[in-house]
Structures are given as structure tokens and as C-alpha cells.
C-alpha angles and dihedrals in degrees: 000000000000115000102175120123134206091297094071114125116269094027099107129180120291114264090229096164102052094036093048089049093054091048093047090049092050089050093049092051089050095049091045092055098036097098099046094102126010140264122315117237089245091054091051088051090049094049088051094045087049088066089055101047115190137151089261152001129206091261104034148001119262108270102088095048087047092050088050090053093046092047092050093048094046103038104015136269093279134111088257093047093050094048101051092084090050089051092052090047089052090054088049091051092050089052093048091052090054089050090051089054090050092052089056092053104274115153126207094295096047092048090050091051092048091054094043091048091050092047089053097047122103099227093057093044094045093049091045091054096054138044108235140129091264090059094065091033092064093053092043098049091045087055091051091047092049091051095046089053093048091049091047093047097046106024087214112153092214090081094061096078091049090049090051092048091052091051092046091054090045090054089059086065106038137346087224090094086077086070092052090052092049092052093046088050092051090049094050093048094050104034112008146067098309092191086083089072104027105136098244122127097244094047092048091057093076094055088042090055091049091051093050089048094052095043099078087056097040103042099070090048095046090044091054092048093047092047091053097045098262096286091176088069091053090052091051090050089052092051093049090050092049093048094055126179090311091061092052092053090052097054094104099034092050092050092052091046094048093047092043126265087231091065091053094102088061099052094039088053090047090052094050091045095054093045097046109030113089093202087062098048089114090061093046094097088073093061091046090047091054092056093043093050091049090053092046089051091050093049094048097038094239128161115292092232097060095094095043094100086065090046086057090054088053090048088052090049090057099051100081095064091046092048087064092045088049093062088076099029104043093138091056092045093050092045092051092049093047089050090051092048093049095048092042093049089050091053102039109024135063095252096128126068111269089248088064097053090116087081101059091033090071085069103030114015089186093077088069088064089073095078138061103039098115088048092051089051091050091050090049091051089052087055094047090050089065092063111095111253095239090057101051094082087069100030122108130217109213128182128192097225143021096254092062092043091049091051094049090047090051102041103018103079092062087053096049095255122145125232111290129234129214140169092214121115114307096001092072091073090055092061173097109085114250118276087245091065093097097141133092123316120223105205126198119193139152121266112277095026099099095135091085087070091068091085090060138064134225096017124176136163112268101172145350125225118234115178092203094234101075089240111163096220129142095273101043107119091007111168126243103203126187113211129186088230148293118308089234139016115299093242090059094039097049098077091053091056095057113120133178 
């Protein structure tokens, strides 16, 4: 087991000034562009979920909705207000990647390159632009990776409680960190300092300490999931089925694309360095863990971006050799990073007019979900106005998904709309409508999803959504349908409307 501390040769001081400057510049860019489009559907959902705080929701633990609520209260319920926290988390992630590079022997130049590469990468910029569970996951996972490397390098037991706390906080955001731990454990058992896991009482004290540190964070989340039948697993199964075989085959290409193909030389060098250099054997579990997690994601049908934090660690490992190369090729390095920044910004940030969203949507369709929500609310208000005034007190506003519900909760009050109901994800727990809601139902659903109307009677089209940009996102041409009422009492109908 390694027992060397921070004084080991090759581990120089942290380049706090330059790295902090790069992180701050990235955060400033993200905040400056944060209001160019509008809310993303997930952000609208998190803002709505933040008004119904709980220890869990079907699709995630409580942390991201809590951050959404804090951001809205501190900075305002606007796209910019909601995105200040993600911008700060992106800055933290850039700093952590530089620290990981330092942990693997990078000097000042290597740390600056690691920070610069991270700041020019599409995944960091995209996550820093939007509030999502992946935003905090990236920061949390990089923290876990850094602490694992520190523990593996030094063998000092004092890092176990911090590692446990980092895992516990990550569990407040997503249970996916358990997959990262499994991959790191597999890497350590096959390629690392096995002394960390030798079954001797003294050695087991460290993992036990980490477990006890993580439990206060994890137990409320696990209890909520267990009490509600582990809905997050049902959501994961749905995502796996939706991805299909094609999604499994794209796990590696999508990571390369989301990181930036122009940064591939860095992570390929890092992968080779960790697998071949004897002095970095203690860090080899990170390389193995990335391979293991990619295989796990392909087998389970998970999202391609799940292993990307480990890919950033590989990128950090490859920065020190390139820092030496850059001393004689500064122009080439600067040109490569600039090209990576421009292409990443084009794909992940709102730099183009909303009318030109078809271009970045070829890489990331999600960016198209940042437009059209005020228009959806106005179309819904048009439909609501067709309900006779004397019937509105008993009428119900129902949406097919959480994005529509979040948009109507955000923009609807100013248009005279009531609170929306939906059976989608966490909104199911906030229904059904009261038994006294015996009036008409105004139903909002995406185009091509008319089957939701089968539970209602006397339905006819009241309005169509046009986002005004021609963007072919999920809600373009969504239908606002006025129905006479449900075909059975709400209490009996509500379980049929539940959707993951």
C-alpha cells in the first residue's frame, strides 16, 4: 500500500491562480449566455418539484429540486437565476479536473492545460448551462474520483470519511454513484493497490468509516425509494428500453462527441499513460473503472454520458506530457483549444439564434427544449378562455408530461391559468384533482400522443402550439384539447394516468 503524502516527488503546488482564472472565465461565459433562450423542460420540472420538497421523487432524490428552489429564491425565477448555480458547479468541476491532473503528477502547465481542456469541452459547458441532475453529478463524481486517487496514492485512512461524505452527498442527487463505486472497486481489485480491500480488521476500518459517514445522507433517500417501490429503478428500465441496441453501441462515440473529438489526444494519452507507466500503477484503477463502467452502461442500456467523469480523469492524466510538448508548440495547442471551445459552444450553448437551432440539435436534441414554453402557456390560455366562466371553478388543467406542467406553473398564473395536474413522474403524487372537479378538462399533450384523450369524453381541438422559431422540438404543434370531462371519477382514473 502506498504511504506517500503530498510531499512525494512530482506532486507540485496547485496552480490556484491560473486554474481559478480559467474556471471563473468559464462561469462568466455561462452566466452571460444563460438567458439567450428560455427554460429547459427539466428546469421547469425542477422548479415545480422544488415547491413540493420531499426526500425523493420517482426519477431522482431531492438535491436538484432543492438547488432549483434555492437558485430561484436567491437569484430569481428566471433562466439566468436558475443557471447561476450550474455555472458555479461547472467552475468547481474545472477546478477538480485540474486537481486530478495534479494528483497524477501534473505541474503548473499540466494543471492549466487540464483546466483549459475542461473549460473548452462540450459536456462541462452543456452541464454548466442547464440545471440538471447531471450538472451536480459531474462535480460530485469528480470529487469521488479525486478522493479515491488521493486514498490510493497515499494509503492514508483520513481520506475515507471524506470519501464517504462525498458519496453520501452524491446519493442525494442520483443513485448512479453506486455504479461509479462498483467500477472503481473493480479497477482497484484488478489493477490497483489491493491492500485497500484486503479483508483484515484494520484495513476494513477505512471502508466501514466511509460507509458510516455516507449513511446519514443515503438512508432518507433509500428509505423513500423503498417505501415507494423503488420507482427510480422503473424509470431506469424505461430509459434502457427507450435507448435500445443503438443506444448501447453509441456509448463510446457519444462520450467522445460530448467531450470534444479535438480533445481525444489528451484522454488517449492519459489512458496509455495509466496502463503503461509503472509509477502510476496506483492510479490505474481509474482507467480500468472507465472501461468497466462503459461495459456496465452498455449492458444496462444507460445513458452514454454516465462514464464521462472518468473520461475527464483520463484527460487529466494525459495533460502533463502535452504540457511539455506545448512549450514548443504553443500556437498549435492554443488553436486546438480554441477550435474545441468554438465547436463545443456551438453544440452546447445558446450562441445561435433560436431560429437556427436545427444545427446544434443534430448533436444535442435537448437544446431545442429551451424554446417555446411561453408560447405553450399562451396557447393553453387560449383554450382555457373557451371554457364558460361559470364552469372554470370545477374545470381541470391536465398535461401529458412534466415539461408542460412546469411551463404552465411558471407562466400560467400571469395568464389566469390554474395549477396544472399531470400523472408524469413526480407530479403523480400531487394529484388527483379533487372529487369536486366535475367540470371540463383542458388537456395539453405533444403532437402524436392523442391516445391520452381516450380517458375523456367530448374532446375537440382548442388550440395548437407554435413556438415561433420553427424548432422541431417535442412541444412544437402540441395540442390543447378541451374535453367535456373524464370517463370515470378522478380517483379511479388517476392510476391509469401514471407515467414514468
